[in-house]
OpenMM code with the backbone's topology and positions (N, CA, C; nanometers):
from openmm import Vec3, app, unit

residues = "MET SER GLY GLY VAL LEU PRO ILE VAL ARG ILE GLN ARG GLN ASP PHE ASP VAL ALA ALA GLU ILE ALA ARG LEU THR GLN GLY ARG ALA ASP ILE GLY ALA VAL VAL THR PHE SER GLY LEU CYS ARG ASP GLU GLN GLY ALA LEU SER ALA LEU GLU LEU GLU HIS TYR PRO GLY MET ALA GLU ALA GLU ILE ALA ARG ILE ALA ALA GLU ALA VAL GLU ARG TRP PRO LEU GLN GLY ILE THR ALA ILE HIS ARG HIS GLY LYS ILE ALA PRO GLY GLU ASN ILE VAL LEU VAL VAL THR ALA SER ALA HIS ARG GLN ALA ALA PHE GLU ALA ALA ASN PHE LEU MET ASP TYR LEU LYS SER ARG ALA PRO PHE TRP LYS LYS GLU HIS ARG ALA ASP GLY SER GLU GLY GLY TRP VAL GLU ALA LYS GLU ALA ASP ALA THR ALA ALA GLN ARG TRP LYS ALA SER GLU".split()
positions = [
    Vec3(1.0242, -0.6773, -2.6660),
    Vec3(0.9402, -0.6989, -2.5482),
    Vec3(0.8011, -0.7405, -2.5935),
    Vec3(0.7386, -0.8273, -2.5217),
    Vec3(0.6077, -0.8830, -2.5562),
    Vec3(0.5003, -0.7725, -2.5627),
    Vec3(0.4257, -0.7716, -2.6722),
    Vec3(0.3122, -0.6807, -2.6874),
    Vec3(0.3498, -0.5329, -2.6919),
    Vec3(0.4772, -0.5006, -2.7027),
    Vec3(0.5195, -0.3625, -2.7091),
    Vec3(0.5055, -0.2837, -2.5789),
    Vec3(0.4880, -0.3534, -2.4679),
    Vec3(0.4754, -0.2866, -2.3393),
    Vec3(0.6138, -0.2478, -2.2893),
    Vec3(0.6311, -0.1184, -2.2619),
    Vec3(0.7565, -0.0687, -2.2079),
    Vec3(0.7356, -0.0343, -2.0610),
    Vec3(0.7941, -0.1080, -1.9706),
    Vec3(0.7780, -0.0775, -1.8294),
    Vec3(0.8304, 0.0632, -1.7953),
    Vec3(0.7617, 0.1265, -1.7025),
    Vec3(0.8051, 0.2555, -1.6515),
    Vec3(0.8742, 0.2250, -1.5179),
    Vec3(1.0009, 0.2634, -1.5069),
    Vec3(1.0778, 0.2411, -1.3856),
    Vec3(1.1447, 0.3720, -1.3437),
    Vec3(1.1188, 0.4116, -1.2217),
    Vec3(1.1789, 0.5357, -1.1741),
    Vec3(1.2300, 0.5120, -1.0290),
    Vec3(1.3474, 0.5661, -1.0039),
    Vec3(1.3982, 0.5734, -0.8680),
    Vec3(1.4192, 0.7199, -0.8409),
    Vec3(1.3575, 0.7666, -0.7341),
    Vec3(1.3513, 0.9122, -0.7130),
    Vec3(1.3502, 0.9436, -0.5637),
    Vec3(1.3924, 1.0633, -0.5317),
    Vec3(1.3908, 1.1098, -0.3959),
    Vec3(1.2538, 1.1603, -0.3549),
    Vec3(1.1849, 1.2296, -0.4494),
    Vec3(1.0551, 1.2912, -0.4198),
    Vec3(0.9439, 1.1862, -0.4115),
    Vec3(0.8372, 1.2257, -0.3436),
    Vec3(0.7194, 1.1441, -0.3266),
    Vec3(0.6519, 1.1230, -0.4608),
    Vec3(0.5565, 1.0324, -0.4677),
    Vec3(0.4738, 1.0092, -0.5861),
    Vec3(0.3295, 1.0110, -0.5488),
    Vec3(0.2448, 1.0314, -0.6475),
    Vec3(0.0989, 1.0356, -0.6304),
    Vec3(0.0416, 0.9072, -0.6933),
    Vec3(-0.0105, 0.8178, -0.6098),
    Vec3(-0.0560, 0.6888, -0.6553),
    Vec3(-0.1679, 0.7059, -0.7628),
    Vec3(-0.2656, 0.7919, -0.7379),
    Vec3(-0.3739, 0.8108, -0.8345),
    Vec3(-0.3213, 0.8684, -0.9674),
    Vec3(-0.2265, 0.9578, -0.9619),
    Vec3(-0.1691, 1.0136, -1.0850),
    Vec3(-0.0941, 0.9061, -1.1654),
    Vec3(-0.0246, 0.8177, -1.0964),
    Vec3(0.0486, 0.7117, -1.1648),
    Vec3(-0.0473, 0.6104, -1.2323),
    Vec3(-0.1577, 0.5820, -1.1630),
    Vec3(-0.2592, 0.4920, -1.2244),
    Vec3(-0.3172, 0.5600, -1.3473),
    Vec3(-0.3518, 0.6870, -1.3365),
    Vec3(-0.4064, 0.7606, -1.4488),
    Vec3(-0.3107, 0.7658, -1.5669),
    Vec3(-0.1832, 0.7859, -1.5389),
    Vec3(-0.0810, 0.7913, -1.6434),
    Vec3(-0.0743, 0.6584, -1.7204),
    Vec3(-0.0915, 0.5504, -1.6474),
    Vec3(-0.0806, 0.4152, -1.7094),
    Vec3(-0.2061, 0.3798, -1.7886),
    Vec3(-0.3226, 0.4278, -1.7450),
    Vec3(-0.4486, 0.3847, -1.8028),
    Vec3(-0.5163, 0.4840, -1.8939),
    Vec3(-0.4717, 0.6079, -1.8935),
    Vec3(-0.5408, 0.7132, -1.9688),
    Vec3(-0.5552, 0.6782, -2.1160),
    Vec3(-0.6784, 0.6861, -2.1638),
    Vec3(-0.7083, 0.6615, -2.3028),
    Vec3(-0.7022, 0.5163, -2.3453),
    Vec3(-0.6979, 0.4258, -2.2499),
    Vec3(-0.6840, 0.2821, -2.2791),
    Vec3(-0.8165, 0.2126, -2.2544),
    Vec3(-0.8667, 0.1438, -2.3576),
    Vec3(-0.9919, 0.0672, -2.3426),
    Vec3(-0.9637, -0.0829, -2.3352),
    Vec3(-0.8367, -0.1200, -2.3470),
    Vec3(-0.7970, -0.2621, -2.3435),
    Vec3(-0.7637, -0.3096, -2.2043),
    Vec3(-0.7624, -0.2217, -2.1078),
    Vec3(-0.7256, -0.2589, -1.9692),
    Vec3(-0.8518, -0.2898, -1.8910),
    Vec3(-0.8592, -0.4088, -1.8341),
    Vec3(-0.9731, -0.4462, -1.7519),
    Vec3(-0.9401, -0.4613, -1.6056),
    Vec3(-0.8121, -0.4567, -1.5706),
    Vec3(-0.7707, -0.4713, -1.4310),
    Vec3(-0.6435, -0.3932, -1.4064),
    Vec3(-0.6434, -0.3235, -1.2934),
    Vec3(-0.5250, -0.2502, -1.2476),
    Vec3(-0.5014, -0.2934, -1.1047),
    Vec3(-0.3834, -0.3416, -1.0733),
    Vec3(-0.3448, -0.3782, -0.9382),
    Vec3(-0.2337, -0.2843, -0.8947),
    Vec3(-0.2485, -0.2305, -0.7738),
    Vec3(-0.1427, -0.1439, -0.7209),
    Vec3(-0.0977, -0.1971, -0.5852),
    Vec3(0.0283, -0.1773, -0.5613),
    Vec3(0.0829, -0.2025, -0.4292),
    Vec3(0.1637, -0.0777, -0.3933),
    Vec3(0.1336, -0.0175, -0.2789),
    Vec3(0.2178, 0.0933, -0.2328),
    Vec3(0.2687, 0.0538, -0.0938),
    Vec3(0.3979, 0.0620, -0.0795),
    Vec3(0.4648, 0.0317, 0.0485),
    Vec3(0.4966, 0.1617, 0.1167),
    Vec3(0.4665, 0.1653, 0.2474),
    Vec3(0.4871, 0.2848, 0.3296),
    Vec3(0.5898, 0.2543, 0.4383),
    Vec3(0.6524, 0.3596, 0.4849),
    Vec3(0.7442, 0.3499, 0.5971),
    Vec3(0.6656, 0.3381, 0.7265),
    Vec3(0.6963, 0.2355, 0.8068),
    Vec3(0.6335, 0.2167, 0.9384),
    Vec3(0.7152, 0.2854, 1.0454),
    Vec3(0.6536, 0.3167, 1.1580),
    Vec3(0.7240, 0.3768, 1.2702),
    Vec3(0.7755, 0.2719, 1.3685),
    Vec3(0.7474, 0.1443, 1.3440),
    Vec3(0.7900, 0.0346, 1.4327),
    Vec3(0.7494, 0.0629, 1.5761),
    Vec3(0.6202, 0.0892, 1.5976),
    Vec3(0.5601, 0.1189, 1.7284),
    Vec3(0.6272, 0.2363, 1.7967),
    Vec3(0.6572, 0.3415, 1.7181),
    Vec3(0.7124, 0.4627, 1.7726),
    Vec3(0.8625, 0.4650, 1.7872),
    Vec3(0.9297, 0.3555, 1.7550),
    Vec3(1.0738, 0.3472, 1.7718),
    Vec3(1.1534, 0.4118, 1.6584),
    Vec3(1.0914, 0.4341, 1.5427),
    Vec3(1.1612, 0.4782, 1.4243),
    Vec3(1.1203, 0.6207, 1.3847),
    Vec3(1.2169, 0.7069, 1.3596),
    Vec3(1.1875, 0.8422, 1.3119),
    Vec3(1.1966, 0.8500, 1.1603),
    Vec3(1.2772, 0.7608, 1.1000),
    Vec3(1.2910, 0.7586, 0.9542),
    Vec3(1.3674, 0.6375, 0.9089),
    Vec3(1.3512, 0.6053, 0.7836),
    Vec3(1.4361, 0.5053, 0.7141),
    Vec3(1.5159, 0.5832, 0.6116),
    Vec3(1.6426, 0.5500, 0.6000),
    Vec3(1.7235, 0.6079, 0.4925),
    Vec3(1.7556, 0.5014, 0.3921),
    Vec3(1.7108, 0.5189, 0.2702),
    Vec3(1.7338, 0.4194, 0.1644),
    Vec3(1.8431, 0.4666, 0.0717),
    Vec3(1.9386, 0.3771, 0.0481),
    Vec3(2.0480, 0.4030, -0.0443),
    Vec3(2.0400, 0.3008, -0.1583),
    Vec3(2.0961, 0.3394, -0.2698),
    Vec3(2.0998, 0.2538, -0.3882),
    Vec3(2.2204, 0.2885, -0.4748),
    Vec3(2.2521, 0.2017, -0.5692),
    Vec3(2.3526, 0.2309, -0.6695),
    Vec3(2.2807, 0.2914, -0.7881),
    Vec3(2.2954, 0.4239, -0.8157),
    Vec3(2.2283, 0.4840, -0.9299),
    Vec3(2.2726, 0.4128, -1.0587),
    Vec3(2.1779, 0.3954, -1.1442),
    Vec3(2.2014, 0.3267, -1.2712),
    Vec3(2.1824, 0.1767, -1.2574),
    Vec3(2.2511, 0.1159, -1.1639),
    Vec3(2.2367, -0.0311, -1.1423),
    Vec3(2.0978, -0.0661, -1.0905),
    Vec3(2.0475, 0.0107, -0.9956),
    Vec3(1.9156, -0.0190, -0.9396),
    Vec3(1.8074, -0.0073, -1.0466),
    Vec3(1.8135, 0.1004, -1.1256),
    Vec3(1.7145, 0.1168, -1.2306),
    Vec3(1.7207, 0.0028, -1.3321),
    Vec3(1.8425, -0.0343, -1.3709),
    Vec3(1.8616, -0.1412, -1.4680),
    Vec3(1.8071, -0.2760, -1.4148),
    Vec3(1.8330, -0.3052, -1.2897),
    Vec3(1.7853, -0.4289, -1.2311),
    Vec3(1.6330, -0.4342, -1.2210),
    Vec3(1.5714, -0.3237, -1.1793),
    Vec3(1.4263, -0.3195, -1.1716),
    Vec3(1.3673, -0.3278, -1.3095),
    Vec3(1.4242, -0.2585, -1.4061),
    Vec3(1.3739, -0.2658, -1.5459),
    Vec3(1.3844, -0.4092, -1.5979),
    Vec3(1.4896, -0.4778, -1.5603),
    Vec3(1.5070, -0.6176, -1.6098),
    Vec3(1.3976, -0.7061, -1.5515),
    Vec3(1.3673, -0.6938, -1.4241),
    Vec3(1.2621, -0.7803, -1.3664),
    Vec3(1.1258, -0.7373, -1.4119),
    Vec3(1.1030, -0.6079, -1.4411),
    Vec3(0.9755, -0.5620, -1.4966),
    Vec3(0.9574, -0.6178, -1.6364),
    Vec3(1.0660, -0.6213, -1.7148),
    Vec3(1.0599, -0.6793, -1.8472),
    Vec3(1.0293, -0.8296, -1.8416),
    Vec3(1.0814, -0.8957, -1.7395),
    Vec3(1.0522, -1.0384, -1.7229),
    Vec3(0.9022, -1.0569, -1.6901),
    Vec3(0.8459, -0.9666, -1.6091),
    Vec3(0.7007, -0.9728, -1.5803),
    Vec3(0.6192, -0.9594, -1.7087),
    Vec3(0.6617, -0.8684, -1.7938),
    Vec3(0.5880, -0.8486, -1.9197),
    Vec3(0.5969, -0.9731, -2.0095),
    Vec3(0.7060, -1.0446, -2.0010),
    Vec3(0.7200, -1.1689, -2.0784),
    Vec3(0.6359, -1.2822, -2.0182),
    Vec3(0.6210, -1.2857, -1.8875),
    Vec3(0.5486, -1.3936, -1.8197),
    Vec3(0.3964, -1.3797, -1.8231),
    Vec3(0.3491, -1.2552, -1.8197),
    Vec3(0.2032, -1.2303, -1.8120),
    Vec3(0.1577, -1.1335, -1.9220),
    Vec3(0.0330, -1.1483, -1.9646),
    Vec3(-0.0194, -1.0595, -2.0679),
    Vec3(-0.0563, -0.9215, -2.0090),
    Vec3(0.0409, -0.8327, -2.0000),
    Vec3(0.0215, -0.7036, -1.9382),
    Vec3(0.0061, -0.5968, -2.0442),
    Vec3(-0.0733, -0.4939, -2.0092),
    Vec3(-0.0862, -0.3760, -2.0906),
    Vec3(0.0018, -0.2638, -2.0408),
    Vec3(0.0489, -0.2751, -1.9182),
    Vec3(0.1354, -0.1726, -1.8602),
    Vec3(0.1886, -0.2124, -1.7271),
    Vec3(0.3046, -0.1550, -1.6938),
    Vec3(0.3655, -0.1816, -1.5620),
    Vec3(0.4468, -0.0577, -1.5204),
    Vec3(0.4291, -0.0160, -1.3963),
    Vec3(0.5049, 0.0954, -1.3424),
    Vec3(0.5648, 0.0509, -1.2108),
    Vec3(0.6919, 0.0818, -1.1918),
    Vec3(0.7612, 0.0535, -1.0644),
    Vec3(0.8377, 0.1801, -1.0228),
    Vec3(0.8028, 0.2330, -0.9077),
    Vec3(0.8701, 0.3524, -0.8545),
    Vec3(0.9227, 0.3189, -0.7179),
    Vec3(1.0500, 0.3494, -0.6929),
    Vec3(1.1105, 0.3257, -0.5615),
    Vec3(1.1809, 0.4545, -0.5188),
    Vec3(1.1540, 0.4956, -0.3971),
    Vec3(1.2184, 0.6155, -0.3461),
    Vec3(1.3514, 0.5849, -0.2792),
    Vec3(1.4340, 0.6856, -0.2703),
    Vec3(1.5581, 0.6777, -0.1930),
    Vec3(1.5690, 0.8041, -0.1094),
    Vec3(1.6630, 0.8038, -0.0173),
    Vec3(1.6798, 0.9173, 0.0738),
    Vec3(1.6132, 0.8884, 0.2070),
    Vec3(1.5943, 0.9925, 0.2852),
    Vec3(1.5370, 0.9781, 0.4188),
    Vec3(1.3827, 0.9862, 0.4067),
    Vec3(1.3156, 0.8817, 0.4566),
    Vec3(1.1713, 0.8688, 0.4450),
    Vec3(1.1124, 0.8537, 0.5842),
    Vec3(1.0172, 0.9393, 0.6169),
    Vec3(0.9551, 0.9375, 0.7490),
    Vec3(0.8402, 0.8383, 0.7555),
    Vec3(0.8059, 0.7906, 0.8737),
    Vec3(0.6918, 0.7013, 0.8901),
    Vec3(0.5646, 0.7623, 0.8278),
    Vec3(0.4901, 0.6795, 0.7585),
    Vec3(0.3693, 0.7208, 0.6898),
    Vec3(0.3898, 0.7646, 0.5476),
    Vec3(0.5170, 0.7875, 0.5088),
    Vec3(0.5443, 0.8281, 0.3716),
    Vec3(0.5601, 0.7071, 0.2784),
    Vec3(0.5362, 0.7290, 0.1513),
    Vec3(0.5551, 0.6269, 0.0484),
    Vec3(0.6989, 0.5889, 0.0306),
    Vec3(0.7218, 0.4588, 0.0104),
    Vec3(0.8552, 0.4095, -0.0263),
    Vec3(0.8507, 0.3529, -0.1704),
    Vec3(0.7544, 0.2725, -0.1989),
    Vec3(0.7535, 0.1988, -0.3276),
    Vec3(0.6122, 0.1921, -0.3838),
    Vec3(0.6031, 0.1914, -0.5144),
    Vec3(0.4760, 0.1726, -0.5858),
    Vec3(0.4958, 0.0769, -0.7015),
    Vec3(0.4070, -0.0207, -0.7109),
    Vec3(0.4012, -0.1092, -0.8253),
    Vec3(0.2586, -0.1023, -0.8784),
    Vec3(0.2468, -0.0784, -1.0059),
    Vec3(0.1177, -0.0733, -1.0749),
    Vec3(0.1265, -0.1668, -1.1936),
    Vec3(0.0353, -0.2623, -1.2026),
    Vec3(0.0302, -0.3511, -1.3180),
    Vec3(-0.1105, -0.3445, -1.3776),
    Vec3(-0.1146, -0.3471, -1.5109),
    Vec3(-0.2404, -0.3370, -1.5832),
    Vec3(-0.2499, -0.4488, -1.6843),
    Vec3(-0.3659, -0.5118, -1.6904),
    Vec3(-0.3889, -0.6226, -1.7800),
    Vec3(-0.5383, -0.6266, -1.8197),
    Vec3(-0.5681, -0.7082, -1.9184),
    Vec3(-0.7078, -0.7240, -1.9558),
    Vec3(-0.7852, -0.7967, -1.8456),
    Vec3(-0.7130, -0.8815, -1.7699),
    Vec3(-0.7796, -0.9605, -1.6665),
    Vec3(-0.7017, -0.9526, -1.5365),
    Vec3(-0.7726, -0.9666, -1.4230),
    Vec3(-0.7144, -0.9416, -1.2917),
    Vec3(-0.6033, -1.0383, -1.2515),
    Vec3(-0.6145, -1.1657, -1.2860),
    Vec3(-0.5176, -1.2641, -1.2398),
    Vec3(-0.3757, -1.2287, -1.2843),
    Vec3(-0.3592, -1.1905, -1.4110),
    Vec3(-0.2284, -1.1540, -1.4627),
    Vec3(-0.1756, -1.0283, -1.3896),
    Vec3(-0.2619, -0.9334, -1.3660),
    Vec3(-0.2193, -0.8120, -1.2958),
    Vec3(-0.1767, -0.8417, -1.1533),
    Vec3(-0.2517, -0.9251, -1.0816),
    Vec3(-0.2180, -0.9619, -0.9444),
    Vec3(-0.0842, -1.0357, -0.9405),
    Vec3(-0.0688, -1.1372, -1.0284),
    Vec3(0.0522, -1.2170, -1.0233),
    Vec3(0.1750, -1.1338, -1.0623),
    Vec3(0.1629, -1.0495, -1.1595),
    Vec3(0.2764, -0.9686, -1.2008),
    Vec3(0.3152, -0.8725, -1.0870),
    Vec3(0.2175, -0.8131, -1.0217),
    Vec3(0.2479, -0.7225, -0.9089),
    Vec3(0.3173, -0.8006, -0.7950),
    Vec3(0.2685, -0.9168, -0.7632),
    Vec3(0.3329, -0.9978, -0.6616),
    Vec3(0.4756, -1.0347, -0.6979),
    Vec3(0.4938, -1.0756, -0.8204),
    Vec3(0.6282, -1.1114, -0.8715),
    Vec3(0.7242, -0.9957, -0.8546),
    Vec3(0.6811, -0.8777, -0.8967),
    Vec3(0.7697, -0.7615, -0.8929),
    Vec3(0.7989, -0.7225, -0.7452),
    Vec3(0.7000, -0.7246, -0.6590),
    Vec3(0.7241, -0.6911, -0.5191),
    Vec3(0.8135, -0.7904, -0.4474),
    Vec3(0.7931, -0.9204, -0.4796),
    Vec3(0.8820, -1.0208, -0.4219),
    Vec3(1.0259, -0.9951, -0.4608),
    Vec3(1.0488, -0.9549, -0.5828),
    Vec3(1.1844, -0.9231, -0.6259),
    Vec3(1.2350, -0.7983, -0.5529),
    Vec3(1.1523, -0.6950, -0.5495),
    Vec3(1.1967, -0.5703, -0.4834),
    Vec3(1.2321, -0.5910, -0.3370),
    Vec3(1.1551, -0.6758, -0.2672),
    Vec3(1.1829, -0.7022, -0.1262),
    Vec3(1.3041, -0.7908, -0.1018),
    Vec3(1.3364, -0.8761, -0.2005),
    Vec3(1.4430, -0.9751, -0.1745),
    Vec3(1.5732, -0.9507, -0.2484),
    Vec3(1.5691, -0.8903, -0.3650),
    Vec3(1.6937, -0.8834, -0.4434),
    Vec3(1.7241, -0.7469, -0.5038),
    Vec3(1.6377, -0.6472, -0.4952),
    Vec3(1.6711, -0.5182, -0.5542),
    Vec3(1.7849, -0.4540, -0.4750),
    Vec3(1.8734, -0.3846, -0.5438),
    Vec3(1.9922, -0.3276, -0.4788),
    Vec3(1.9640, -0.1977, -0.4039),
    Vec3(1.8946, -0.2145, -0.2872),
    Vec3(1.8685, -0.1016, -0.1985),
    Vec3(1.9143, -0.1430, -0.0599),
    Vec3(1.9542, -0.0433, 0.0201),
    Vec3(1.9962, -0.0680, 0.1574),
    Vec3(1.9215, 0.0335, 0.2437),
    Vec3(1.8714, -0.0172, 0.3594),
    Vec3(1.7928, 0.0661, 0.4501),
    Vec3(1.8633, 0.0822, 0.5847),
    Vec3(1.8744, 0.2046, 0.6280),
    Vec3(1.9301, 0.2337, 0.7598),
    Vec3(1.8227, 0.2966, 0.8452),
    Vec3(1.8110, 0.2480, 0.9676),
    Vec3(1.7094, 0.3001, 1.0607),
    Vec3(1.7625, 0.4252, 1.1321),
    Vec3(1.6739, 0.5223, 1.1469),
    Vec3(1.6991, 0.6384, 1.2310),
    Vec3(1.5984, 0.6253, 1.3466),
    Vec3(1.6490, 0.6128, 1.4687),
    Vec3(1.5653, 0.5895, 1.5873),
    Vec3(1.5019, 0.7182, 1.6380),
    Vec3(1.3817, 0.7056, 1.6895),
    Vec3(1.3048, 0.8194, 1.7451),
    Vec3(1.3743, 0.8773, 1.8667),
    Vec3(1.4463, 0.7911, 1.9439),
    Vec3(1.5145, 0.8403, 2.0649),
    Vec3(1.6501, 0.9029, 2.0348),
    Vec3(1.6903, 0.9096, 1.9079),
    Vec3(1.8166, 0.9711, 1.8712),
    Vec3(1.9331, 0.8737, 1.8736),
    Vec3(1.9142, 0.7495, 1.9175),
    Vec3(2.0250, 0.6539, 1.9197),
    Vec3(2.0528, 0.6058, 1.7766),
    Vec3(2.1708, 0.5518, 1.7624),
    Vec3(2.2173, 0.5049, 1.6306),
    Vec3(2.1339, 0.3835, 1.5876),
    Vec3(2.0743, 0.3926, 1.4734),
    Vec3(2.0027, 0.2804, 1.4143),
    Vec3(2.0940, 0.2038, 1.3226),
    Vec3(2.0665, 0.0807, 1.3021),
    Vec3(2.1494, -0.0031, 1.2178),
    Vec3(2.0950, -0.0217, 1.0781),
    Vec3(2.1704, -0.0938, 0.9970),
    Vec3(2.1251, -0.1317, 0.8644),
    Vec3(2.0280, -0.2463, 0.8791),
    Vec3(1.9187, -0.2416, 0.8056),
    Vec3(1.8121, -0.3418, 0.8124),
    Vec3(1.8597, -0.4663, 0.7388),
    Vec3(1.8540, -0.5796, 0.8059),
    Vec3(1.8914, -0.7081, 0.7436),
    Vec3(1.7802, -0.7593, 0.6564),
    Vec3(1.8171, -0.8297, 0.5503),
    Vec3(1.7174, -0.8916, 0.4643),
    Vec3(1.6432, -0.9985, 0.5436),
    Vec3(1.5162, -1.0148, 0.5145),
    Vec3(1.4337, -1.1097, 0.5871),
    Vec3(1.4284, -1.2416, 0.5075),
    Vec3(1.4457, -1.3504, 0.5800),
    Vec3(1.4377, -1.4857, 0.5179),
    Vec3(1.3006, -1.5050, 0.4519),
    Vec3(1.1955, -1.4539, 0.5127),
    Vec3(1.0597, -1.4705, 0.4579),
    Vec3(1.0480, -1.4070, 0.3202),
    Vec3(1.1168, -1.2952, 0.2981),
    Vec3(1.1133, -1.2285, 0.1673),
    Vec3(1.1859, -1.3140, 0.0618),
    Vec3(1.2990, -1.3695, 0.0970),
    Vec3(1.3723, -1.4548, 0.0062),
    Vec3(1.2922, -1.5820, -0.0258),
    Vec3(1.2270, -1.6376, 0.0722),
    Vec3(1.1435, -1.7545, 0.0529),
    Vec3(1.0279, -1.7260, -0.0413),
    Vec3(0.9623, -1.6091, -0.0215),
    Vec3(0.8519, -1.5723, -0.1096),
    Vec3(0.8981, -1.5609, -0.2540),
    Vec3(1.0134, -1.5058, -0.2758),
    Vec3(1.0655, -1.4883, -0.4119),
    Vec3(1.0986, -1.6246, -0.4793),
    Vec3(1.1289, -1.7238, -0.3981),
    Vec3(1.1650, -1.8558, -0.4527),
    Vec3(1.0513, -1.9186, -0.5307),
    Vec3(0.9299, -1.8866, -0.4967),
    Vec3(0.8126, -1.9476, -0.5662),
    Vec3(0.8132, -1.9169, -0.7142),
    Vec3(0.8707, -1.8049, -0.7549),
    Vec3(0.8711, -1.7669, -0.8950),
    Vec3(0.9771, -1.8445, -0.9736),
    Vec3(1.0798, -1.8932, -0.9073),
    Vec3(1.1818, -1.9755, -0.9750),
    Vec3(1.1254, -2.1114, -1.0122),
    Vec3(1.0371, -2.1639, -0.9294),
    Vec3(0.9783, -2.2969, -0.9554),
    Vec3(0.8963, -2.2976, -1.0818),
    Vec3(0.8416, -2.1829, -1.1212),
    Vec3(0.7548, -2.1768, -1.2402),
    Vec3(0.8327, -2.1421, -1.3673),
    Vec3(0.9632, -2.1205, -1.3556),
    Vec3(1.0434, -2.0849, -1.4739),
    Vec3(1.0629, -2.2040, -1.5646),
] * unit.nanometer
topology = app.Topology()
chain = topology.addChain("A")
for resn in residues:
    res = topology.addResidue(resn, chain)
    for name in ("N", "CA", "C"):
        topology.addAtom(name, app.Element.getBySymbol(name[0]), res)
């Protein structure tokens, strides 16, 4: 892997602490000049949603996210990368996903974070089921064409 950077990839049921994850990635490092974070939260869809339930294939999901994180390390000069994705039942306002990228310069950190999030939104092996606030049966969330389109921009630069 380029520069000896080993991406941190975790899929977990429990919540995460954004500040603690940034500190874990940057502690004792004087070579990092930029840290970009993206944290995705569960929305209530204007009061209609009581929770999202996220399912994944254990082992496969971690391997796929690790593969795309390793690709980000090859594409950009990164000093560190963390990707955490939760599974299970997640209530509105709670964290779902965190991406942290660290580089000497901001542009690489921004681009790598965008790259990883575009992948997570369009191709990562997760499935979301809605739980409605009124108690009615919620369905499985369909993939959005806009997410797939956003991910296509990275193929053009390969």
